[in-house]
MISENU-822128 format. One line per field, with one value per residue (C-alpha): residue in one letter; x, y, z. Coordinates in nm, 4 decimals, m for minus. Layout:
% MISENU-822128
aa <- (A, ...)
c1 <- (X, ...)
c2 <- (Y, ...)
c3 <- (Z, ...)
//
This chain:
% MISENU-822128
aa <- (M, S, R, S, R, Q, Q, R, L, R, T, R, G, S, S, E, L, R, M, R, A, G, F, V, V, I, A, M, V, L, S, L, F, G, A, R, L, V, Q, L, Q, G, L, D, P, E, Q, Y, A, E, M, A, A, A, D, S, T, V, P, V, V, L, P, A, Q, R, G, D, I, L, D, R, N, G, E, P, L, A, D, S, A, D, G, L, M, V, V, A, D, P, A, V, T, A, Q, L, A, P, Q, L, A, K, F, L, S, T, R, L, A, V, D, Y, F, D, T, L, E, R, L, R, V, E, D, S, R, F, Q, Y, I, A, R, Q, V, P, A, S, L, A, M, E, V, L, D, E, A, K, R, R, A, A, A, A, K, E, E, E, E, Q, A, R, K, D, K, D, A, D, A, R, E, Q, A, E, A, V, A, D, A, Y, G, G, L, A, T, R, R, D, P, V, R, V, Y, P, G, R, D, V, A, A, N, L, V, G, F, L, G, T, P, N, P, D, G, S, A, K, P, S, A, G, F, E, A, T, F, N, D, Y, L, A, G, T, D, G, E, A, R, Y, Q, V, G, A, G, H, K, I, P, L, G, D, N, T, V, T, D, A, V, D, G, R, D, L, R, T, T, L, D, R, D, L, Q, W, Y, T, Q, R, V, L, R, Q, T, V, R, Q, S, G, G, E, S, G, I, A, V, V, M, D, T, R, T, G, D, V, L, A, L, A, D, D, P, T, Y, D, A, S, K, P, L, E, A, D, K, S, D, Y, N, S, R, A, M, T, D, V, Y, E, P, G, S, V, E, K, V, L, T, V, G, A, L, I, D, A, G, K, V, T, A, R, T, K, L, K, V, P, G, R, L, M, R, Q, D, R, P, I, G, D, W, F, D, H, G, L, I, K, L, T, L, A, G, V, I, A, K, S, S, N, I, G, T, V, L, A, A, D, R, F, E, D, G, Q, L, R, D, Y, L, T, R, F, G, L, G, Q, K, T, D, I, G, V, G, G, E, T, A, G, I, L, P, D, G, S, L, W, T, S, Q, T, E, D, R, I, A, F, G, Q, S, L, S, V, N, A, V, Q, M, T, A, A, V, N, A, I, A, N, G, G, V, R, V, D, P, S, L, V, R, G, T, A, T, T, D, K, G, A, K, V, G, T, D, L, T, T, T, R, R, V, I, S, E, D, A, A, R, Q, T, A, R, M, M, E, R, V, L, D, P, E, V, G, V, A, P, G, A, A, V, P, G, Y, R, V, A, G, K, T, G, T, A, Q, R, A, V, E, G, G, G, Y, E, G, T, T, V, S, F, A, G, F, A, P, A, D, D, P, R, F, T, I, Y, V, V, V, Q, D, P, K, T, G, G, G, G, S, V, G, G, P, A, F, A, K, L, M, S, Y, A, L, R, R, Y, A, V, P, P, T, G, T, P, A, S, R, L, P, V, E, W, R)
c1 <- (5.3697, 5.6149, 5.7274, 5.5892, 5.2424, 5.2416, 5.3301, 5.0436, 4.7949, 4.9165, 4.8800, 4.5270, 4.4223, 4.5546, 4.3620, 4.0393, 4.0852, 4.1371, 3.8289, 3.6171, 3.7454, 3.6682, 3.3159, 3.2634, 3.3807, 3.1593, 2.8616, 2.9212, 2.9387, 2.6215, 2.4516, 2.5387, 2.4061, 2.0942, 2.0336, 2.0790, 1.8396, 1.5801, 1.6262, 1.5842, 1.2918, 1.1172, 1.1787, 1.1903, 1.1581, 0.9622, 1.2380, 1.5007, 1.2689, 1.2107, 1.5858, 1.6479, 1.3701, 1.4994, 1.8400, 1.6874, 1.3844, 1.3851, 1.1382, 1.0190, 0.8119, 0.4981, 0.4532, 0.1085, m0.0002, m0.0477, m0.3915, m0.4353, m0.5122, m0.7872, m0.9760, m1.3561, m1.3947, m1.1562, m0.8612, m0.5282, m0.3319, m0.1013, m0.1025, 0.1198, 0.2910, 0.4591, 0.7889, 1.0306, 1.2621, 1.6119, 1.7171, 2.0223, 2.1101, 2.4161, 2.4956, 2.6230, 2.6955, 2.9289, 3.2362, 3.2119, 3.0543, 3.2909, 3.2456, 2.8680, 2.8371, 3.0153, 2.7916, 2.4694, 2.5615, 2.6452, 2.3301, 2.0769, 2.2269, 2.2342, 2.5016, 2.8097, 2.9036, 2.5496, 2.5098, 2.8441, 2.7291, 2.3989, 2.5688, 2.7831, 2.5196, 2.5953, 2.3328, 2.0927, 1.9378, 1.7471, 1.8495, 1.7000, 1.9307, 1.6889, 1.3150, 1.0523, 1.2731, 1.0983, 1.0336, 1.2265, 1.5389, 1.5237, 1.4881, 1.7721, 2.0004, 1.8920, 1.9362, 2.2920, 2.3524, 2.2207, 2.4476, 2.7484, 2.6435, 2.6015, 2.9408, 3.0992, 2.9440, 3.0948, 3.4341, 3.3798, 3.3113, 3.6201, 3.8338, 3.7007, 3.8069, 4.1486, 4.1711, 4.2479, 4.1139, 4.1786, 4.0080, 3.7142, 3.6697, 3.6827, 3.4343, 3.1987, 3.2043, 3.1184, 2.8312, 2.6889, 2.7232, 2.5456, 2.2909, 2.2217, 2.0349, 1.6603, 1.3538, 1.0177, 0.7032, 0.7248, 0.4913, 0.6396, 0.4622, 0.4026, 0.2440, 0.1028, 0.0049, 0.3533, 0.2796, m0.1010, m0.2188, 0.1333, 0.1003, m0.2028, m0.1002, 0.2550, 0.5009, 0.6874, 1.0567, 1.3210, 1.2711, 1.5270, 1.6678, 1.4175, 1.1325, 1.0382, 0.9731, 0.8662, 0.5640, 0.6286, 0.3541, 0.0023, m0.2362, 0.0513, 0.1518, m0.1869, m0.3511, m0.0441, m0.1978, m0.5147, m0.3201, m0.0321, m0.1934, m0.0022, 0.2793, 0.2445, 0.5150, 0.6061, 0.8378, 0.9803, 1.2454, 1.5556, 1.8113, 2.1354, 2.0391, 1.7023, 1.3420, 1.2110, 0.8788, 0.7214, 0.8885, 0.7184, 0.6085, 0.3672, 0.2149, 0.0533, m0.1168, m0.0610, m0.3519, m0.3522, m0.4105, m0.7365, m0.7903, m0.8406, m1.0899, m1.0702, m1.3163, m1.0674, m1.1364, m0.8002, m0.8611, m0.9926, m0.6998, m0.4539, m0.6144, m0.6337, m0.2624, m0.1761, m0.3911, m0.2492, 0.1099, 0.0533, m0.1096, 0.1746, 0.4394, 0.2751, 0.2182, 0.5680, 0.4159, 0.5954, 0.3356, m0.0302, m0.3312, m0.6534, m0.9512, m1.2529, m1.5402, m1.8759, m2.1104, m2.3778, m2.1686, m1.8479, m1.6431, m1.3077, m1.2826, m0.9416, m0.6834, m0.3742, m0.0494, 0.2295, 0.5193, 0.4602, 0.6759, 0.6869, 0.5836, 0.7812, 1.0993, 1.0548, 1.4249, 1.4626, 1.2224, 1.2553, 1.1124, 0.9101, 0.6979, 0.5960, 0.2943, m0.0214, m0.0050, m0.3833, m0.3869, m0.0512, m0.0105, m0.2160, m0.2578, m0.4890, m0.7737, m0.8305, m1.1517, m1.2885, m1.3828, m1.6188, m1.8858, m1.8925, m1.9301, m2.2207, m2.3892, m2.3815, m2.5124, m2.8099, m2.8852, m2.8750, m3.1307, m2.8950, m2.8820, m3.0043, m2.8333, m2.9879, m2.8790, m2.7448, m2.4028, m2.2087, m1.8470, m1.5775, m1.2341, m1.0758, m1.2260, m1.0575, m1.0560, m0.9006, m0.5573, m0.5203, m0.7078, m0.8780, m0.8616, m0.9747, m0.7645, m0.8834, m0.8806, m1.2172, m1.4033, m1.7408, m1.9364, m2.2840, m2.2830, m2.5419, m2.4166, m2.4146, m2.1917, m1.9579, m1.9064, m1.8901, m1.6181, m1.4591, m1.4675, m1.2965, m1.4525, m1.8045, m1.7619, m1.6446, m1.9366, m2.1807, m2.0069, m2.0552, m2.4127, m2.3047, m2.3641, m2.0675, m1.9295, m2.1778, m1.9303, m1.6968, m1.9831, m2.0801, m1.7215, m1.6907, m2.0063, m1.8570, m1.5677, m1.2897, m1.0334, m1.1015, m0.9466, m1.1636, m1.0328, m1.0380, m0.7876, m0.4476, m0.1724, m0.0333, m0.3558, m0.3576, m0.6596, m0.5825, m0.6248, m0.9483, m0.8657, m1.0136, m1.3094, m1.1006, m0.8668, m1.1452, m1.1447, m1.3245, m1.0037, m0.9713, m1.3299, m1.2749, m0.9839, m1.1395, m1.4552, m1.2570, m1.0239, m0.7187, m0.6030, m0.7188, m0.5771, m0.7190, m0.6108, m0.7404, m0.9712, m1.1179, m1.1921, m1.3373, m1.5785, m1.6822, m1.7609, m1.9308, m2.1795, m2.3102, m2.3275, m2.5108, m2.8001, m2.6440, m2.5654, m2.2040, m2.1090, m1.7860, m1.5247, m1.4172, m1.1188, m1.2057, m1.5081, m1.6823, m1.4933, m1.1264, m0.9289, m0.6107, m0.3062, m0.4089, m0.7435, m0.9613, m1.2388, m1.2845, m1.4780, m1.7994, m2.0005, m1.9245, m1.9982, m2.2064, m2.3894, m2.5041, m2.6976, m2.4831, m2.7075, m3.0603, m3.1359, m3.2491, m2.9236, m2.7223, m2.9296, m2.8869, m2.5115, m2.4820, m2.6641, m2.4263, m2.1313, m2.2603, m2.2052, m1.8329, m1.8040, m2.0133, m1.7825, m1.9565, m1.9426, m1.7386, m1.3678, m1.3304, m1.4926, m1.2162, m1.3704, m1.6882, m1.7828, m1.9777, m2.3332, m2.3407, m2.4332, m2.1265, m2.0901, m1.7444, m1.5254, m1.1695, m0.9170, m0.5901, m0.4138, m0.0718, 0.1325, 0.2260, 0.5879, 0.7518, 0.8524, 0.5721, 0.4964, 0.3945, 0.5823, 0.4305, 0.0680, m0.1749, m0.4216, m0.7227, m1.0578, m1.3439, m1.6753, m1.9420, m2.1633, m2.4321, m2.4928, m2.8648, m2.8208, m2.4579, m2.2817, m1.9144, m1.7256, m1.3721, m1.0998, m0.7670, m0.4849, m0.1467, 0.1206, 0.3248, 0.2637, 0.4754, 0.1889, m0.1879, m0.4423, m0.7212, m0.9333, m0.6610, m0.4597, m0.7102, m1.0155, m0.9002, m0.7723, m1.1092, m1.2902, m1.0816, m1.1379, m1.5094, m1.5638, m1.3854, m1.5743, m1.9151, m1.8435, m1.6976, m2.0008, m2.2462, m2.3996, m2.6372, m2.6837, m2.9896, m3.1095, m3.2124, m3.1033, m2.8011, m2.8349, m2.8910, m2.8818, m2.8058, m2.4531, m2.5008, m2.7791, m2.8635)
c2 <- (m3.7273, m3.8623, m3.6564, m3.9069, m3.8943, m3.5138, m3.5239, m3.7659, m3.5351, m3.2354, m3.4225, m3.5418, m3.1878, m3.0451, m3.3079, m3.2333, m2.8607, m2.9253, m3.1437, m2.8784, m2.6161, m2.8483, m2.9049, m2.5278, m2.4752, m2.7574, m2.6135, m2.2706, m2.4130, m2.6160, m2.3064, m2.1160, m2.3980, m2.4153, m2.0421, m2.0541, m2.3470, m2.1585, m1.8578, m2.0656, m2.2761, m2.0580, m1.6854, m1.6181, m1.9479, m1.7898, m1.5434, m1.8146, m2.0485, m1.7720, m1.7127, m2.0804, m2.1007, m1.7918, m1.9503, m2.2468, m2.0893, m2.0315, m1.7787, m1.8438, m1.5975, m1.7391, m1.5086, m1.3755, m1.4234, m1.0923, m1.0367, m1.0707, m0.7789, m0.8965, m0.7672, m0.7350, m1.1032, m1.2364, m1.2763, m1.1988, m0.8842, m0.9575, m1.2684, m1.4839, m1.7989, m2.0711, m1.9509, m2.0307, m1.8472, m1.9851, m1.9707, m2.0685, m2.1823, m1.9717, m2.2104, m2.4578, m2.2343, m1.9859, m2.2067, m2.2433, m1.9038, m1.7844, m2.1025, m2.1010, m1.7283, m1.7809, m2.0767, m1.8890, m1.5563, m1.7349, m1.9494, m1.6983, m1.3659, m1.2347, m1.0022, m1.1967, m0.9754, m0.9447, m1.3232, m1.3768, m1.1601, m1.3454, m1.6838, m1.5691, m1.4062, m1.5078, m1.6579, m1.7104, m2.0257, m1.8628, m1.6097, m1.5186, m1.5646, m1.4912, m1.4214, m1.4946, m1.7248, m1.9214, m2.2686, m2.4449, m2.2348, m2.2660, m2.6455, m2.6663, m2.4805, m2.6901, m3.0136, m2.9108, m2.8264, m3.1701, m3.3412, m3.1577, m3.2451, m3.6121, m3.6211, m3.4636, m3.7312, m4.0009, m3.8285, m3.8038, m4.1779, m4.2620, m4.0326, m4.2080, m4.5425, m4.3973, m4.2476, m3.9097, m3.6713, m3.3498, m3.4742, m3.6095, m3.2754, m3.0810, m3.3130, m3.2933, m2.9122, m2.9160, m3.1610, m2.9567, m2.6241, m2.7330, m2.9170, m2.5853, m2.4516, m2.4965, m2.3531, m2.2182, m2.1211, m1.7656, m1.6674, m1.4812, m1.1867, m1.2412, m1.0359, m1.2823, m1.0108, m0.8562, m0.5101, m0.5376, m0.2486, m0.2205, 0.1583, 0.0984, m0.2176, m0.1105, m0.3647, m0.4801, m0.4017, m0.6720, m0.8342, m0.7621, m1.0612, m0.9913, m1.0172, m0.6512, m0.5242, m0.1689, m0.1446, 0.0954, 0.2926, 0.1921, m0.0238, m0.2090, 0.1169, 0.2859, m0.0224, m0.1795, m0.2186, m0.3640, m0.6188, m0.7036, m0.8864, m0.9577, m1.2110, m1.4744, m1.6363, m1.9824, m2.0231, m2.3628, m2.4962, m2.6709, m2.8921, m3.0166, m2.8359, m3.0112, m2.9178, m3.0616, m3.2302, m3.1833, m2.8501, m2.5179, m2.4466, m2.1630, m2.0513, m1.7202, m1.7700, m1.5279, m1.3148, m1.3122, m0.9885, m0.9117, m0.9350, m0.6097, m0.6483, m0.3749, m0.2564, m0.3368, m0.5938, m0.7666, m0.8633, m0.5177, m0.3625, m0.5745, m0.4756, m0.1073, m0.1007, m0.2586, m0.0136, 0.2813, 0.1667, 0.1316, 0.4760, 0.6480, 0.4755, 0.5426, 0.9109, 0.9608, 1.0704, 1.1112, 0.9292, 0.8380, 0.7600, 0.5715, 0.5354, 0.3076, 0.3784, 0.2130, 0.5037, 0.4046, 0.2997, 0.5016, 0.1789, 0.2209, m0.0934, m0.0084, 0.2595, 0.2404, 0.4353, 0.4334, 0.3947, 0.1356, m0.1394, m0.5052, m0.5214, m0.8453, m0.6647, m0.3077, m0.2325, m0.2586, 0.0359, 0.4100, 0.5276, 0.7922, 0.5083, 0.3658, 0.5899, 0.6347, 0.9486, 0.9413, 1.0696, 1.2403, 1.4385, 1.7482, 1.9195, 2.1573, 1.9493, 2.1590, 2.1302, 1.8269, 2.0812, 2.2538, 1.9907, 2.0938, 2.4583, 2.3980, 2.1524, 2.4198, 2.6858, 2.4690, 2.3831, 2.7537, 2.8226, 3.0416, 2.8384, 2.5245, 2.2900, 2.4933, 2.8376, 3.0377, 3.2026, 3.4183, 3.3052, 3.5402, 3.4209, 3.6017, 3.7366, 4.0357, 4.0347, 4.2578, 4.0950, 3.8925, 3.7708, 3.4298, 3.2096, 2.8651, 2.5652, 2.6030, 2.9119, 3.0596, 3.3818, 3.4570, 3.1330, 3.0726, 2.7821, 2.6417, 2.5465, 2.1870, 2.3074, 2.4792, 2.1425, 1.9406, 2.1656, 2.2422, 2.6188, 2.8149, 3.1397, 2.9970, 2.8566, 3.1916, 3.3748, 3.1306, 3.1523, 3.5306, 3.4552, 3.3212, 3.5393, 3.6291, 3.3213, 3.0865, 2.8891, 2.8358, 2.7083, 2.4536, 2.3317, 2.2839, 2.0730, 1.8657, 1.7924, 2.0057, 2.1479, 1.8678, 1.5291, 1.2316, 1.0480, 0.7304, 0.5535, 0.5932, 0.7883, 1.1015, 1.2110, 1.5762, 1.8051, 1.9966, 2.3720, 2.5658, 2.9326, 3.0852, 3.3144, 3.6122, 3.5472, 3.4946, 3.7635, 3.7890, 3.6853, 3.3835, 3.2810, 3.3085, 3.0642, 2.8273, 2.8066, 2.6188, 2.4263, 2.6367, 2.8244, 2.5332, 2.1861, 1.8421, 1.4858, 1.2134, 1.0351, 1.3684, 1.4653, 1.1224, 1.1548, 1.5029, 1.3855, 1.0798, 1.3103, 1.4077, 1.0415, 0.9584, 1.1958, 1.4918, 1.3048, 1.2864, 0.9579, 0.9209, 0.7158, 0.3988, 0.1650, m0.0499, m0.2779, m0.2759, m0.0776, m0.0648, 0.1611, 0.3343, 0.3604, 0.7212, 0.6054, 0.7074, 0.4708, 0.4274, 0.1988, 0.1414, 0.1063, 0.4719, 0.6089, 0.9261, 1.0959, 1.4502, 1.6139, 1.8613, 1.9515, 1.8554, 1.5379, 1.7467, 1.9474, 1.6237, 1.4748, 1.7815, 1.7874, 1.4165, 1.4717, 1.7564, 1.5303, 1.2723, 1.5217, 1.5278, 1.1786, 1.2538, 1.2107, 1.4960, 1.7674, 1.6453, 1.6462, 1.2864, 1.0304, 0.7873, 0.7493, 0.5875, 0.2318, 0.0569, m0.0266, 0.1988, 0.5567, 0.7230, 1.0660, 1.2192, 1.5256, 1.5945, 1.7951, 1.9658, 2.2030, 2.3537, 2.2148, 2.4591, 2.4349, 2.5375, 2.9004, 3.0021, 2.9580, 2.6538, 2.3727, 2.0803, 1.9699, 1.7441, 1.5668, 1.3705, 1.2181, 1.1550, 0.9893, 0.7373, 0.4747, 0.3908, 0.7651, 0.7420, 0.4786, 0.5050, 0.2028, 0.3080, 0.6369, 0.6292, 0.8941, 0.8721, 1.1245, 1.1421, 1.3878, 1.5668, 1.3518, 1.4398, 1.3870, 1.4317, 1.5827, 1.4665, 1.3298, 1.1485, 1.0212, 0.9751, 0.8980, 0.5643, 0.4427, 0.5316, 0.3371, 0.0223, 0.0365, 0.1114, m0.1637, m0.4166, m0.3114, m0.3239, m0.6733, m0.8010, m0.6950, m0.7936, m0.4471, m0.4444, m0.1441, 0.0619, 0.0560, 0.4221, 0.6790, 0.8967, 1.2673, 1.4925, 1.8254, 2.1097, 2.2466, 2.5554, 2.8025, 3.0487)
c3 <- (8.9542, 8.7147, 8.4169, 8.1647, 8.3209, 8.3123, 7.9446, 7.8693, 8.0462, 7.8546, 7.5218, 7.6053, 7.7034, 7.3783, 7.1760, 7.3583, 7.2909, 6.9183, 6.9079, 7.0751, 6.8285, 6.5386, 6.6664, 6.6902, 6.3289, 6.2044, 6.3942, 6.2419, 5.8878, 5.9426, 6.0772, 5.7589, 5.5408, 5.7536, 5.7297, 5.3499, 5.3286, 5.5304, 5.3020, 4.9852, 5.1014, 5.3502, 5.3047, 4.9269, 4.7387, 4.4500, 4.3651, 4.3382, 4.1514, 3.8971, 3.8662, 3.8102, 3.5559, 3.3746, 3.3390, 3.1554, 2.9764, 2.6015, 2.4489, 2.0931, 1.8884, 1.7267, 1.4241, 1.3427, 0.9838, 0.8058, 0.6587, 0.2835, 0.0528, m0.1811, m0.4802, m0.4769, m0.5748, m0.3101, m0.5470, m0.3751, m0.4505, m0.1546, 0.0610, 0.2802, 0.1600, 0.3668, 0.5037, 0.7846, 1.0195, 1.0756, 1.4425, 1.6458, 1.9983, 2.0923, 2.3804, 2.1199, 1.8182, 1.9906, 1.9775, 1.5996, 1.5254, 1.2460, 1.0428, 1.0904, 1.0128, 0.6811, 0.5988, 0.6828, 0.5239, 0.1992, 0.1908, 0.3263, 0.2124, 0.5703, 0.7051, 0.8178, 1.1139, 1.2450, 1.2201, 1.3951, 1.6827, 1.7170, 1.7168, 2.0146, 2.2382, 2.5964, 2.8266, 2.5354, 2.3962, 2.1070, 1.8421, 1.5040, 1.2073, 0.9221, 0.9036, 0.6403, 0.4380, 0.1596, 0.2976, 0.0215, 0.0808, 0.4591, 0.4418, 0.1906, 0.4329, 0.7326, 0.5378, 0.4546, 0.8214, 0.9245, 0.6729, 0.8133, 1.1691, 1.0746, 0.9030, 1.2122, 1.4362, 1.2198, 1.2527, 1.6283, 1.6514, 1.4439, 1.6605, 1.9699, 1.8267, 1.7341, 2.0842, 1.9249, 2.1911, 1.9959, 1.6806, 1.8819, 2.0609, 1.7331, 1.5606, 1.8593, 1.8452, 1.4733, 1.5262, 1.8143, 1.6290, 1.3117, 1.5232, 1.6977, 1.3940, 1.3559, 1.1794, 1.2934, 1.0988, 0.9605, 0.6691, 0.3709, 0.2016, m0.1699, m0.4478, m0.7023, m0.9514, m0.9353, m1.0830, m1.0643, m0.8434, m0.7002, m0.6650, m0.4426, m0.2574, m0.1661, m0.0253, 0.2846, 0.3108, 0.3518, 0.6965, 0.9666, 1.1565, 1.4364, 1.1871, 1.1663, 0.8139, 0.7487, 0.5191, 0.2344, 0.0614, m0.0343, 0.1647, 0.3343, 0.5048, 0.5463, 0.7011, 0.8623, 1.2093, 1.0570, 0.8522, 1.0870, 1.3790, 1.7020, 1.7436, 2.0136, 2.2267, 2.3528, 2.6537, 2.7485, 2.9820, 2.8573, 3.0199, 2.8695, 2.5511, 2.5116, 2.5835, 2.9101, 2.8165, 3.1595, 3.2300, 3.2929, 2.9347, 2.8414, 2.5114, 2.4173, 2.0824, 1.7961, 1.6750, 1.2949, 1.1024, 0.9245, 0.5503, 0.3590, 0.0765, m0.1834, m0.4476, m0.7253, m0.9952, m1.0458, m1.4098, m1.5003, m1.3145, m1.5134, m1.8430, m1.7485, m1.6686, m2.0042, m2.2022, m2.0098, m2.0611, m2.4347, m2.4484, m2.2629, m2.4742, m2.8094, m2.7308, m2.5899, m2.2599, m1.9296, m1.7176, m1.7101, m1.4914, m1.5616, m1.3267, m1.3738, m1.1334, m1.0755, m1.1483, m0.8978, m0.5991, m0.6373, m0.6145, m0.7873, m0.9999, m1.1457, m1.0773, m1.2935, m1.2800, m1.5325, m1.4726, m1.2033, m1.0488, m0.9489, m0.5818, m0.5402, m0.6546, m0.5282, m0.4940, m0.8709, m0.9195, m0.8848, m0.5521, m0.7339, m0.8775, m0.5394, m0.4729, m0.6765, m0.8877, m0.9044, m0.5468, m0.4985, m0.8226, m0.8962, m1.2307, m1.4145, m1.5600, m1.8710, m2.0708, m1.8852, m1.6189, m1.8655, m1.8025, m1.4364, m1.5394, m1.7786, m1.5409, m1.2710, m1.5118, m1.6093, m1.2465, m1.1555, m1.4277, m1.6318, m1.9545, m2.1316, m2.3728, m2.6579, m2.5348, m2.8298, m2.8103, m3.0559, m3.0222, m3.1646, m3.2724, m2.9783, m2.6565, m2.4964, m2.1183, m1.8512, m1.8245, m2.1445, m2.4537, m2.4475, m2.7563, m2.8689, m2.9600, m3.3212, m3.5405, m3.6370, m3.6946, m3.5411, m3.5054, m3.3718, m3.1249, m2.8912, m2.5457, m2.6742, m2.9584, m2.7109, m2.5374, m2.8603, m3.0024, m2.6623, m2.7016, m2.4245, m2.5444, m2.5528, m2.2017, m2.0642, m2.2294, m2.0718, m1.7315, m1.7328, m1.6284, m1.2872, m0.9858, m0.7649, m0.5879, m0.7548, m0.9673, m0.6745, m0.4574, m0.7234, m0.7725, m0.3967, m0.4004, m0.6831, m0.4435, m0.5913, m0.3511, m0.0993, m0.0289, m0.1148, 0.1975, m0.0076, 0.2183, 0.0527, 0.2242, 0.0641, m0.1021, m0.2058, m0.1963, m0.5142, m0.5302, m0.5623, m0.5004, m0.1879, m0.2362, m0.1246, m0.4198, m0.6708, m0.9406, m1.2729, m1.4493, m1.2169, m1.2884, m1.6643, m1.6533, m1.4007, m1.6131, m1.8815, m1.6489, m1.5700, m1.2560, m1.0379, m0.9801, m0.9085, m0.8508, m1.0819, m0.8371, m0.7277, m1.0887, m1.1687, m0.8759, m0.9940, m1.3487, m1.2012, m1.0278, m1.3724, m1.4745, m1.1501, m1.2159, m1.0346, m0.7122, m0.5993, m0.4327, m0.2363, m0.4230, m0.2411, m0.2590, 0.0449, 0.0725, 0.4083, 0.6712, 0.7677, 1.0001, 0.8906, 1.1156, 1.1814, 1.3192, 1.0248, 0.9186, 0.5434, 0.3125, 0.1242, 0.4461, 0.5189, 0.1713, 0.1666, m0.1176, m0.1827, m0.4613, m0.6527, m0.9464, m1.0466, m1.2371, m1.5341, m1.5336, m1.5251, m1.8086, m2.0296, m1.9622, m2.0491, m2.3783, m2.4645, m2.3837, m2.6313, m2.9106, m2.8302, m2.9846, m3.2929, m3.5947, m3.7791, m3.5121, m3.2140, m3.1302, m3.0039, m3.2355, m3.1397, m2.7934, m2.9270, m2.8279, m3.1070, m3.0072, m2.6995, m2.6261, m2.4755, m2.3149, m2.2815, m2.2687, m2.3773, m2.1808, m2.2740, m2.0348, m1.9959, m1.7087, m1.4376, m1.3189, m0.9932, m0.9903, m1.2241, m1.5900, m1.7951, m1.9675, m2.1539, m2.1464, m1.9633, m2.1945, m2.0757, m2.1559, m1.9133, m1.9919, m1.9013, m2.0669, m2.1473, m2.1662, m2.0823, m1.8051, m1.6911, m1.5439, m1.5527, m1.5412, m1.6821, m1.6775, m1.8641, m1.8124, m1.9896, m1.8834, m2.1484, m2.4576, m2.7584, m3.0023, m2.9869, m2.7468, m2.5200, m2.8033, m2.9982, m2.6978, m2.4168, m2.6340, m2.7853, m2.4465, m2.2931, m2.5678, m2.5050, m2.1292, m2.1536, m2.4094, m2.1852, m1.8717, m2.0422, m2.1779, m1.8519, m1.6519, m1.9269, m1.9582, m2.2570, m2.4878, m2.4012, m2.7622, m2.7532, m3.0141, m2.9391, m2.8672, m3.1670, m2.9851, m3.2278, m3.2059, m3.4233, m3.4910, m3.7648)
//
């Protein structure tokens, strides 16, 4: 065989070998692709479909609307107005994040660095920038963003014509970034009455970018779960930065919160706050409380605190003003408590309104002498006179007729030393000394309102038992039934009553209380309401301070009208006034509030003659 032929055979053999090797490589590659295809389509297609969907799925929160807080007539104390959230698509905002963060932080008062971070979140198509923004402000910001995006598109088009690649790329980035902002519905909490019932309603803190806002104090905090509802969620697929209309889109609807209807009368509440503020200011007092209660139902129609604050601007107020002092502060009630003592004495069959007492100018007891607020020698007072003139000595002499433990049992039945569980967080129970600590000296002081402490709503409910014919009715701030965040059910549907003293004992006590307002014999003529029979009692007590001792005074006035068919019970308390006592400070405020309430609810005078019980005897 010639050499040239041998060379041709060797060349052909080498080519065939290379072809076979190539076919083997191609077969192996095809096998790998085939195996991968089988894995994707046959073995675990759902897993990879989910991964693909996750890469292009955008979740959007659908905010629940918070329930309104309403007065008894359905007028809003707190409600939700139209608002918007401002959101961003980091897939298009990241490249211009610093510029956008400056724009948004300036317009929306959000934190620059937090916003910068949200605009740059990787692998995200949805980030909150600001929550619960007033609709007008949010639209103003978005309109400005749209104008900047439109201007950038015009620059992009001009750069395209000028064939300026760098300028076109920059303009395109600006247009995309500003176009990556959007809004979604997000209701804003508002307080239309501003300071009206603010100490009861509370407020929501400034929303975080994720929408969470901690409720602070009052109903907003106590009933947060009841009011809040549950946010929903929408998930939709996107492609090339846009929603895919026929993509895998799902929606879980939001569940709105429930409305909380209170027993408050918004107009009466407003007026009560104004009268209380004027009273505290004119007397030079430190603070004050006023409670207006429906005698028959126990509904609290108004509960005012002073100082208070504007619930729409809570950060401008002192935090000590956030809560209701009517439930959180305790104090010695002073002589208002005497009506509970005499009511109990009459019910126990120990005395009547006409019981005669010889009252000395000073009464010597085991640990200290007891005196009256006014100087006098020996005077002869009936029990009605003891109440009319607010005699400590006369009250102690009458209370000597109690059996051991009897006074404490009655005060417990009136509700002293126990929380009312009215539905406001932070309520205190007051202090009624334990029976093991009860001595004769303790009983002397408690009989006229010292050595025990109460909160204002608790004391109002106790006095209201006398107005309500001897039957104590639970005070209420919530109409119907609502559940607190701690799981407790409260409201008018759960109100209970219990008889504390007999109807006759309550009637006799009310008639004695009428004499307190008599201008000839009583200590509080300024509490009278022209045309109506009014029963009332003054109170002045020293204020106990931490570490022992007393400093300043607590003055008060409690009463009800019409005295012979009570409709409202009102209690006014002023802490540490610089001038005046319970009759001169609390009495006139009581008269203004009672007069307004009687007119507002069209309560007619009974037309019966006022009590003329004798106050002295010969």
